[in-house]
Backbone as CSV, one residue per row, in Angstrom:
resi,resn,N_x,N_y,N_z,CA_x,CA_y,CA_z,C_x,C_y,C_z
1,MET,-74.832,60.794,-130.448,-73.569,60.682,-131.315,-72.549,59.647,-130.901
2,SER,-72.128,58.854,-132.160,-70.949,57.821,-131.670,-69.924,58.703,-131.640
3,GLU,-68.899,58.038,-130.871,-67.335,58.404,-130.429,-66.709,58.531,-131.385
4,PRO,-65.861,59.574,-131.705,-64.576,59.426,-132.642,-63.694,58.650,-132.551
5,LEU,-63.501,58.102,-133.688,-62.312,56.928,-133.772,-61.146,57.507,-133.827
6,LEU,-59.887,56.862,-132.961,-58.678,57.616,-132.530,-57.798,56.563,-133.380
7,PRO,-56.732,56.921,-133.767,-55.371,55.898,-134.285,-55.140,55.338,-132.615
8,THR,-54.733,54.215,-132.761,-54.615,53.400,-131.716,-53.801,52.246,-131.677
9,ARG,-52.453,52.552,-131.262,-51.300,51.414,-131.195,-52.048,50.255,-130.778
10,VAL,-52.109,49.249,-131.919,-52.396,47.771,-131.535,-51.360,46.714,-131.575
11,TRP,-50.838,46.959,-132.709,-49.574,46.090,-132.932,-48.200,46.451,-132.779
12,ASP,-47.415,46.153,-131.894,-45.842,47.135,-131.707,-45.043,46.441,-132.792
13,LEU,-43.957,47.264,-132.724,-43.418,46.838,-133.876,-42.611,45.582,-133.845
14,PRO,-42.122,45.096,-132.928,-41.476,43.711,-132.855,-42.538,42.732,-133.049
15,THR,-43.798,42.590,-132.878,-44.854,41.897,-133.285,-45.102,41.669,-134.883
16,ARG,-45.154,43.088,-134.651,-45.458,43.286,-136.644,-43.819,42.662,-137.595
17,LEU,-42.581,42.941,-136.818,-41.619,41.961,-137.636,-41.831,40.666,-137.679
18,PHE,-42.247,40.191,-136.267,-42.448,38.841,-136.219,-43.017,38.612,-136.978
19,HIS,-44.313,38.826,-137.419,-45.381,38.296,-137.933,-44.726,38.321,-139.627
20,TRP,-44.190,39.282,-140.068,-44.034,39.236,-141.803,-42.563,38.618,-141.850
21,VAL,-41.798,38.398,-140.878,-40.414,37.346,-141.178,-40.919,36.018,-141.242
22,LEU,-41.433,35.892,-139.967,-42.236,34.072,-139.740,-42.828,33.696,-141.124
23,ALA,-43.593,34.544,-141.780,-44.470,34.358,-143.016,-43.519,33.938,-143.872
24,CYS,-42.579,35.062,-144.214,-41.555,34.960,-145.406,-40.815,33.315,-145.020
25,CYS,-40.180,33.300,-143.937,-39.462,31.913,-143.430,-40.213,30.659,-144.033
26,VAL,-41.709,30.842,-143.469,-42.352,29.584,-143.455,-42.556,29.495,-145.050
27,ILE,-43.100,30.357,-145.669,-43.247,30.287,-147.205,-41.828,29.764,-147.953
28,GLY,-40.517,30.445,-147.620,-39.029,29.491,-148.019,-38.926,28.295,-147.632
29,SER,-39.395,27.883,-146.196,-39.032,26.740,-145.965,-39.885,25.592,-146.621
30,VAL,-41.031,26.016,-146.925,-41.789,24.831,-147.849,-41.325,24.807,-149.238
31,ILE,-41.248,26.115,-149.996,-40.442,26.330,-151.322,-38.952,25.185,-151.312
32,SER,-37.876,25.828,-150.364,-36.773,24.838,-150.262,-37.024,23.582,-150.120
33,ALA,-38.074,22.867,-149.199,-38.300,21.354,-149.088,-38.713,20.807,-150.389
34,LYS,-39.497,21.709,-151.129,-40.105,21.298,-152.534,-39.238,21.363,-153.395
35,ILE,-38.034,22.102,-153.423,-37.017,22.162,-154.199,-35.931,20.967,-154.283
36,GLY,-35.491,20.708,-153.116,-34.601,20.121,-152.301,-33.228,20.131,-153.009
37,GLY,-32.239,19.138,-152.580,-31.019,19.310,-153.557,-30.152,20.405,-152.765
38,ASN,-29.588,21.177,-153.686,-29.168,22.409,-152.934,-29.700,23.380,-152.207
39,ALA,-31.227,23.255,-152.479,-31.822,24.220,-151.600,-32.038,23.815,-150.069
40,MET,-31.614,22.866,-149.536,-31.604,22.147,-148.739,-31.240,22.858,-147.556
41,PRO,-29.779,23.408,-147.557,-29.111,24.491,-146.586,-29.992,25.346,-146.409
42,TRP,-30.718,25.873,-147.268,-31.508,27.353,-146.774,-32.669,26.613,-146.169
43,HIS,-32.871,25.283,-146.103,-34.411,24.823,-145.552,-33.724,24.700,-144.074
44,PHE,-32.733,24.304,-143.758,-32.111,24.189,-142.446,-31.917,25.834,-141.905
45,ARG,-31.518,26.429,-142.610,-31.276,28.017,-141.677,-32.177,28.557,-141.829
46,LEU,-33.531,28.057,-142.743,-34.588,29.167,-142.276,-35.476,28.236,-141.335
47,GLY,-35.026,27.168,-141.105,-35.473,26.509,-140.031,-35.326,26.873,-138.493
48,TYR,-33.993,27.167,-138.464,-33.613,27.827,-137.265,-33.793,29.129,-137.058
49,VAL,-34.032,30.181,-138.141,-34.653,31.262,-137.921,-36.300,31.301,-137.780
50,VAL,-36.950,30.128,-137.888,-38.346,30.083,-137.477,-37.917,29.850,-135.853
51,PHE,-37.067,28.800,-135.902,-37.306,28.228,-134.289,-36.837,29.749,-133.543
52,THR,-35.904,30.754,-133.950,-35.857,31.704,-133.279,-36.833,32.496,-132.896
53,LEU,-37.378,32.685,-133.789,-38.680,33.663,-134.059,-39.819,32.899,-132.802
54,LEU,-39.769,31.658,-132.821,-40.931,31.018,-131.714,-40.461,31.179,-130.496
55,ALA,-39.198,31.070,-130.149,-38.754,31.364,-128.873,-38.729,32.561,-128.337
56,PHE,-38.488,33.608,-129.290,-38.817,35.020,-129.003,-40.304,35.364,-129.102
57,ARG,-41.421,35.006,-129.509,-42.709,35.048,-129.497,-43.351,34.414,-128.137
58,LEU,-42.826,33.545,-127.669,-43.014,33.096,-126.385,-42.632,33.801,-125.288
59,VAL,-41.718,34.420,-125.234,-41.136,35.314,-124.373,-42.190,36.769,-124.279
60,TRP,-42.126,36.989,-125.922,-42.745,38.479,-126.114,-44.358,38.400,-125.739
61,GLY,-44.622,37.163,-125.885,-46.352,37.165,-125.258,-46.364,37.317,-123.821
62,LEU,-45.214,37.670,-123.228,-45.045,37.291,-121.693,-45.296,39.229,-121.121
63,VAL,-44.139,39.700,-122.231,-43.800,40.956,-121.709,-43.812,42.034,-122.719
64,GLY,-44.514,41.695,-123.880,-44.600,42.713,-125.160,-45.663,43.434,-124.899
65,GLY,-46.423,44.033,-125.995,-46.997,45.031,-125.848,-48.718,44.508,-125.513
66,HIS,-49.585,45.443,-124.898,-50.779,44.815,-124.304,-51.626,43.651,-125.324
67,TRP,-51.556,44.058,-126.726,-52.221,43.023,-127.760,-51.638,42.093,-127.960
68,SER,-50.199,41.978,-127.754,-49.461,40.886,-128.358,-49.480,40.179,-127.250
69,ARG,-49.874,40.127,-125.928,-49.583,39.352,-124.686,-50.574,38.214,-124.981
70,PHE,-49.894,36.879,-124.315,-50.999,35.844,-124.844,-52.302,36.127,-123.749
71,SER,-52.174,36.915,-122.455,-52.693,37.006,-121.409,-54.229,38.030,-122.259
72,SER,-53.999,38.815,-123.348,-54.888,39.101,-123.888,-55.995,38.691,-125.027
73,PHE,-55.444,37.539,-125.198,-56.188,36.481,-126.125,-56.191,35.037,-125.671
74,ILE,-56.250,34.716,-124.230,-56.695,33.288,-123.720,-58.151,33.732,-123.133
75,TYR,-58.882,32.998,-123.587,-59.915,33.312,-123.602,-60.932,31.916,-122.665
76,SER,-61.514,32.005,-121.874,-62.615,30.830,-121.214,-63.405,30.121,-121.833
77,PRO,-63.990,28.998,-122.017,-64.988,28.627,-122.867,-65.857,29.431,-122.847
78,ALA,-66.686,30.050,-121.485,-67.818,30.636,-121.681,-67.927,31.918,-122.710
79,THR,-66.497,32.613,-122.314,-66.472,33.624,-123.258,-66.092,33.476,-124.881
80,VAL,-65.732,32.451,-125.239,-65.841,32.084,-126.542,-67.234,31.807,-127.062
81,LEU,-67.916,30.767,-126.255,-69.473,30.759,-126.582,-69.947,32.022,-126.790
82,ARG,-69.924,32.839,-125.874,-70.468,34.153,-125.756,-70.162,35.036,-127.333
83,TYR,-68.823,34.791,-127.359,-68.336,35.466,-128.599,-69.341,34.911,-130.010
84,LEU,-69.217,33.616,-130.131,-69.642,32.932,-131.470,-71.262,33.085,-131.264
85,ARG,-72.203,33.512,-130.248,-73.422,33.826,-129.900,-73.759,35.259,-130.670
86,GLY,-72.749,35.910,-130.660,-72.647,37.491,-130.849,-72.957,38.374,-129.639
87,GLN,-72.753,38.119,-128.499,-73.028,38.532,-127.520,-71.641,38.929,-126.356
88,SER,-70.849,39.341,-127.100,-69.442,39.579,-126.455,-69.924,41.397,-125.708
89,ARG,-69.058,41.452,-124.635,-69.462,42.510,-124.125,-68.548,43.555,-124.655
90,HIS,-69.037,44.869,-124.601,-68.314,45.928,-125.192,-66.827,45.957,-124.959
91,ASP,-66.479,45.743,-123.037,-65.410,45.948,-122.731,-64.390,44.768,-123.025
92,GLU,-64.798,43.941,-123.840,-64.139,42.939,-123.946,-63.001,43.080,-124.843
93,HIS,-63.631,44.134,-125.864,-62.703,44.463,-127.062,-62.238,43.347,-128.082
94,HIS,-63.178,42.421,-128.570,-62.349,41.378,-129.268,-62.369,41.395,-130.493
95,ASP,-62.817,43.054,-131.074,-62.226,42.981,-132.401,-61.009,43.925,-132.821
96,VAL,-60.269,44.214,-131.101,-58.878,45.086,-131.301,-57.798,44.241,-131.730
97,GLY,-57.583,43.133,-130.694,-56.398,42.181,-131.107,-56.898,40.841,-131.962
98,HIS,-56.641,39.875,-130.979,-57.068,38.149,-131.629,-58.116,38.128,-131.203
99,SER,-59.164,37.930,-131.565,-60.570,37.456,-131.574,-60.634,36.165,-130.927
100,PRO,-61.444,35.564,-130.229,-61.315,34.062,-129.734,-61.114,33.080,-130.794
101,LEU,-61.870,33.432,-131.791,-61.295,32.504,-133.133,-60.234,32.729,-133.669
102,GLY,-59.797,33.789,-133.868,-58.036,34.329,-133.770,-57.159,33.458,-133.315
103,ALA,-57.391,33.835,-131.923,-56.606,33.184,-130.819,-56.219,31.624,-130.824
104,PHE,-57.438,30.832,-131.166,-57.314,29.770,-131.969,-56.293,29.609,-132.993
105,SER,-56.324,30.364,-134.149,-55.819,29.930,-135.150,-54.280,30.513,-135.014
106,VAL,-54.044,31.322,-133.869,-52.773,31.897,-133.316,-52.280,30.715,-132.990
107,PHE,-52.565,30.487,-131.659,-51.982,29.191,-130.954,-51.977,27.760,-132.131
108,GLY,-52.778,27.653,-132.695,-52.506,26.505,-133.608,-51.629,26.533,-134.671
109,LEU,-51.404,27.723,-135.328,-50.366,27.364,-136.403,-48.912,27.838,-135.370
110,LEU,-48.731,28.504,-134.507,-47.649,28.361,-133.277,-47.139,26.757,-132.697
111,GLY,-48.119,26.232,-132.210,-48.050,25.204,-132.056,-47.608,24.167,-133.031
112,ILE,-48.041,23.974,-133.913,-47.582,22.938,-135.244,-46.482,23.506,-135.595
113,LEU,-46.161,25.006,-135.531,-44.570,25.076,-136.790,-43.459,24.820,-135.316
114,ALA,-44.061,24.985,-134.140,-42.907,24.361,-132.927,-42.603,22.705,-133.083
115,LEU,-43.708,22.053,-133.243,-43.853,20.573,-133.432,-42.709,20.506,-135.070
116,GLN,-43.062,21.250,-135.954,-42.296,20.966,-137.303,-40.772,21.396,-136.881
117,VAL,-40.457,22.313,-136.269,-38.980,22.768,-136.055,-38.408,21.620,-135.351
118,GLY,-39.353,21.219,-134.545,-38.868,20.013,-133.382,-38.456,18.748,-134.037
119,THR,-39.195,18.593,-134.645,-39.008,16.912,-135.543,-38.224,17.389,-136.474
120,GLY,-37.667,18.042,-137.066,-36.868,18.842,-137.999,-35.125,18.753,-137.414
121,LEU,-35.301,19.043,-136.225,-34.017,18.981,-135.406,-33.632,17.342,-135.559
122,PHE,-34.331,16.295,-135.920,-33.959,14.841,-135.607,-34.096,14.208,-136.629
123,ALA,-34.637,15.225,-138.008,-34.692,14.268,-139.184,-33.743,13.843,-139.575
124,ASP,-34.211,12.703,-140.709,-33.182,12.267,-142.091,-33.743,11.657,-143.158
125,ASP,-33.468,12.372,-144.302,-34.220,12.026,-145.517,-33.351,11.050,-145.902
126,GLU,-32.451,10.170,-145.585,-31.769,9.007,-145.677,-31.234,9.396,-147.394
127,ILE,-30.676,10.362,-147.468,-29.852,10.752,-148.824,-28.951,11.599,-148.658
128,ALA,-28.819,12.700,-147.843,-27.943,13.727,-148.033,-28.030,14.659,-146.692
129,ASN,-29.159,14.605,-146.123,-29.340,15.706,-144.882,-30.109,15.210,-143.931
130,THR,-29.401,15.476,-142.330,-29.893,15.138,-140.982,-29.805,16.264,-140.451
131,GLY,-31.028,15.975,-139.178,-31.012,17.397,-138.264,-30.244,17.411,-137.370
132,PRO,-29.814,18.215,-137.156,-28.210,18.635,-136.232,-28.526,17.807,-134.714
133,LEU,-29.575,17.435,-134.450,-29.468,16.539,-133.030,-29.589,15.217,-133.110
134,ILE,-29.969,14.378,-134.549,-30.060,13.138,-134.864,-29.085,12.227,-133.930
135,LYS,-28.232,12.580,-133.355,-27.033,11.638,-132.590,-27.984,11.212,-131.486
136,PHE,-29.199,11.997,-130.871,-29.577,11.961,-129.742,-30.852,11.151,-129.721
137,VAL,-31.047,10.579,-130.517,-32.071,9.716,-130.878,-31.976,8.546,-131.605
138,SER,-32.769,7.141,-131.469,-32.726,6.241,-132.487,-32.978,6.238,-133.962
139,GLY,-32.506,5.686,-134.273,-32.578,5.226,-136.268,-34.296,5.392,-136.157
140,ASP,-35.163,4.247,-135.424,-36.381,4.307,-135.568,-36.909,5.609,-135.301
141,THR,-36.363,6.167,-134.474,-37.516,7.287,-133.651,-37.315,8.542,-134.867
142,SER,-35.802,8.685,-135.375,-35.366,9.480,-136.134,-36.312,9.294,-137.489
143,LEU,-36.771,7.914,-138.170,-37.451,7.906,-139.296,-39.155,8.271,-138.921
144,ARG,-39.444,8.001,-137.580,-40.747,8.398,-137.552,-41.217,10.135,-137.653
145,LEU,-39.931,10.630,-136.824,-40.226,12.056,-136.862,-40.236,12.463,-138.287
146,THR,-38.829,12.041,-138.873,-38.812,12.363,-140.609,-40.209,12.252,-141.196
147,SER,-40.867,10.867,-141.198,-42.297,11.073,-141.727,-43.209,12.181,-141.469
148,TRP,-43.149,12.421,-140.184,-44.482,13.416,-139.592,-43.909,14.578,-140.290
149,HIS,-42.754,14.690,-140.310,-42.151,16.227,-140.756,-42.400,16.468,-141.970
150,LYS,-42.354,15.271,-142.966,-42.462,15.476,-144.517,-43.885,15.163,-144.970
151,THR,-44.700,14.969,-143.974,-46.253,14.692,-144.750,-47.261,15.426,-143.685
152,TRP,-47.475,14.930,-142.847,-48.568,15.398,-141.661,-48.303,17.085,-141.228
153,GLY,-46.904,17.049,-141.082,-46.496,18.283,-140.468,-46.733,19.563,-141.585
154,GLN,-45.813,19.384,-142.677,-46.222,19.995,-143.686,-47.346,20.418,-144.278
155,TRP,-48.598,19.152,-144.334,-49.385,19.886,-144.706,-50.469,20.526,-144.184
156,LEU,-50.017,20.347,-142.491,-50.991,20.605,-141.355,-50.538,22.442,-141.575
157,ILE,-49.382,22.757,-141.889,-49.090,23.952,-141.873,-49.111,24.881,-143.097
158,ILE,-49.660,24.230,-144.106,-49.856,24.844,-145.428,-51.554,24.916,-145.255
159,SER,-52.128,23.791,-144.440,-53.653,24.364,-144.079,-54.041,25.367,-143.597
160,LEU,-53.334,25.269,-142.260,-53.505,26.407,-141.402,-53.321,27.746,-142.122
161,VAL,-52.042,27.840,-143.179,-51.530,29.046,-143.483,-52.781,29.330,-144.138
162,THR,-53.419,28.503,-145.145,-54.540,28.503,-146.394,-55.631,29.168,-145.416
163,LEU,-56.164,28.668,-144.572,-57.134,28.895,-143.786,-56.911,30.497,-143.017
164,HIS,-55.912,30.696,-142.555,-55.773,32.162,-142.168,-55.715,33.077,-143.312
165,VAL,-55.349,32.817,-144.476,-55.474,33.885,-145.532,-56.932,33.961,-145.788
166,LEU,-57.475,32.620,-145.820,-59.202,32.687,-146.125,-60.017,33.514,-145.272
167,ALA,-59.598,33.301,-144.081,-59.754,34.502,-143.232,-59.974,35.943,-143.219
168,ILE,-58.663,36.200,-143.510,-58.446,37.650,-143.915,-59.309,38.010,-145.041
169,VAL,-59.406,37.076,-146.129,-60.035,37.519,-147.512,-61.750,37.893,-146.788
170,PHE,-61.940,36.677,-145.837,-63.398,36.742,-145.470,-63.722,37.869,-144.654
171,TYR,-62.758,38.300,-143.904,-62.904,39.643,-143.070,-63.257,40.841,-143.770
172,LEU,-62.283,40.655,-145.157,-62.239,42.178,-146.239,-63.308,42.487,-146.723
173,VAL,-63.693,41.060,-147.145,-65.087,41.126,-148.258,-66.175,40.865,-147.490
174,ARG,-66.245,40.332,-146.478,-67.564,40.452,-145.906,-67.689,41.189,-145.142
175,ARG,-67.072,41.426,-144.235,-67.266,42.110,-142.850,-66.596,43.984,-143.021
176,ARG,-66.131,43.904,-144.085,-64.935,45.289,-144.428,-64.135,45.653,-142.923
177,ARG,-63.521,44.660,-142.895,-62.279,44.910,-142.017,-61.178,44.275,-142.377
178,ASN,-60.259,45.211,-142.503,-58.983,44.803,-143.515,-57.684,44.474,-142.120
179,LEU,-57.371,43.187,-142.211,-56.888,42.946,-140.966,-55.003,42.959,-141.185
180,VAL,-54.924,43.150,-142.263,-53.392,43.256,-143.063,-52.735,44.609,-142.692
181,HIS,-53.679,45.667,-143.063,-53.105,46.929,-142.752,-52.685,47.363,-141.412
182,PRO,-53.339,47.018,-140.252,-53.052,47.373,-138.938,-51.741,46.861,-138.438
183,MET,-51.434,45.213,-139.349,-50.322,44.476,-138.817,-48.958,45.142,-139.620
184,ILE,-49.107,46.263,-140.599,-48.486,46.490,-141.365,-47.678,47.872,-140.870
185,VAL,-49.114,48.813,-140.614,-48.677,49.946,-139.649,-48.655,49.973,-138.233
186,GLY,-49.266,49.123,-137.689,-49.657,48.769,-136.235,-50.760,49.564,-135.747
187,ASP,-51.427,50.568,-136.255,-52.473,51.434,-135.285,-54.493,50.858,-136.335
188,LYS,-55.029,50.992,-135.332,-56.468,50.629,-135.665,-57.006,52.164,-134.939
189,PRO,-58.340,52.333,-136.149,-59.292,53.533,-135.639,-59.864,52.722,-134.740
190,LEU,-60.065,53.473,-133.163,-60.916,52.861,-132.087,-61.415,53.875,-131.381
191,PRO,-62.310,53.419,-130.451,-62.817,54.553,-129.821,-62.012,55.078,-128.676
192,PRO,-62.105,55.983,-127.760,-61.318,56.216,-126.990,-61.397,55.422,-125.600
193,GLY,-60.190,54.971,-125.035,-60.622,54.399,-124.088,-60.175,52.864,-124.389
194,VAL,-59.605,52.591,-125.410,-59.302,51.035,-125.812,-57.941,51.308,-125.251
195,PRO,-57.415,50.221,-124.499,-55.959,50.446,-123.994,-54.873,50.043,-125.002
196,PRO,-54.128,50.953,-125.317,-53.084,50.946,-126.456,-51.827,49.861,-126.263
197,SER,-51.378,49.707,-126.970,-49.881,48.777,-126.658,-48.601,49.978,-126.661
198,THR,-47.583,49.754,-125.978,-46.778,50.178,-125.592,-45.500,49.944,-126.539
199,ASP,-44.837,50.911,-127.462,-44.108,50.489,-128.347,-43.413,51.663,-128.477
200,ARG,-42.856,51.780,-127.512,-41.773,53.085,-127.657,-40.118,52.479,-127.880
201,TRP,-39.054,53.263,-128.293,-37.784,52.400,-128.479,-37.430,51.998,-127.743
202,THR,-37.150,52.281,-126.343,-36.960,51.100,-125.061,-37.595,50.455,-125.287
203,THR,-39.021,50.178,-125.454,-39.532,48.544,-125.807,-39.004,47.860,-126.783
204,ARG,-38.706,48.492,-127.979,-38.049,47.702,-128.977,-36.536,47.329,-128.892
205,GLY,-36.149,48.400,-127.921,-34.786,47.682,-127.332,-34.616,46.157,-126.676
206,VAL,-35.658,46.147,-125.997,-35.783,45.198,-124.957,-36.543,43.539,-125.710
207,ALA,-37.021,43.987,-127.013,-37.255,43.100,-127.707,-36.375,42.661,-129.047
208,ALA,-35.389,43.750,-129.066,-34.010,43.304,-129.793,-32.991,42.703,-128.738
209,ALA,-32.951,42.629,-127.691,-32.185,41.911,-126.685,-32.453,40.898,-126.400
210,VAL,-34.053,40.434,-126.282,-34.557,39.216,-126.333,-34.303,38.311,-127.530
211,LEU,-34.594,38.832,-128.523,-34.330,38.311,-130.130,-32.854,37.711,-129.997
212,THR,-32.111,38.580,-129.725,-30.693,38.256,-129.712,-30.478,37.034,-128.987
213,LEU,-30.419,36.872,-127.359,-30.530,36.156,-126.576,-31.225,34.616,-127.075
214,CYS,-32.361,34.505,-127.743,-33.280,33.630,-128.382,-32.022,32.868,-129.674
215,ALA,-31.605,33.672,-130.059,-30.846,33.343,-131.414,-29.640,32.553,-130.796
216,VAL,-28.964,33.340,-129.444,-27.943,32.572,-129.349,-28.267,31.248,-128.433
217,GLY,-29.479,31.205,-128.176,-29.683,30.054,-127.775,-30.077,28.770,-128.755
218,VAL,-30.757,29.098,-129.533,-31.128,28.468,-130.480,-29.327,27.907,-130.968
219,GLY,-28.580,28.771,-131.157,-27.408,28.436,-132.231,-26.694,27.475,-130.947
220,TRP,-26.939,27.849,-129.905,-26.243,26.750,-129.097,-26.901,25.391,-128.964
221,LEU,-28.248,25.487,-128.533,-28.546,23.861,-129.052,-28.491,23.560,-130.449
222,VAL,-28.242,23.784,-131.446,-28.043,23.115,-132.641,-26.207,22.831,-132.722
223,SER,-25.589,23.474,-132.157,-24.158,23.068,-131.769,-24.331,21.918,-131.134
224,LEU,-24.987,21.594,-130.177,-24.932,20.277,-129.304,-24.517,18.989,-129.998
225,GLY,-25.246,18.958,-131.296,-25.070,18.090,-132.457,-23.577,17.922,-132.859
226,GLY,-22.754,18.658,-133.023,-21.303,18.697,-133.394,-21.246,18.954,-134.685
């Protein structure tokens, strides 16, 4: 007989909030950039929130719940190849947190978002909006960073988000696995023995403190532009 499945905490509350707030901010950033004009102040504000969230995720990837830690989804090339061949070991739990392919998607999206935020800090649209740190780079450098921010960076983010959504739909339709529901409620029905993520109020308090420090750091960095 198969083992009974038990509700197991996979995604702690800080990770879930990070995910959904980041998604909203990215969508808002793209829309505000397309609108331009009076929407640009919101584009900058959303960019600062994304910056704060990325800094938080970097720290939370080291101290957060088990399945939120980078150590749980940094895979060796041999493990990735074994996963692609359908030869994953039972104790690797590739279907619990981020699978090897999912990990590539996560790191890729976080990396591109970080690059987009970084270029935005030095950008100049040559109309009415400049990044807060533009005084620290030359005009030519600012124009090159702006070009990336408005073209390749923007379209890479849209492409990666689209692929992310299509992957969710694929898993739901073809493999009958709902990846969205666990990111809302935090739990997955899993066999006994799968390690859960810690998600106590003390853990959430630590997350709040980390987020606050990240926000203060981002605010300080932005203020350097005067």
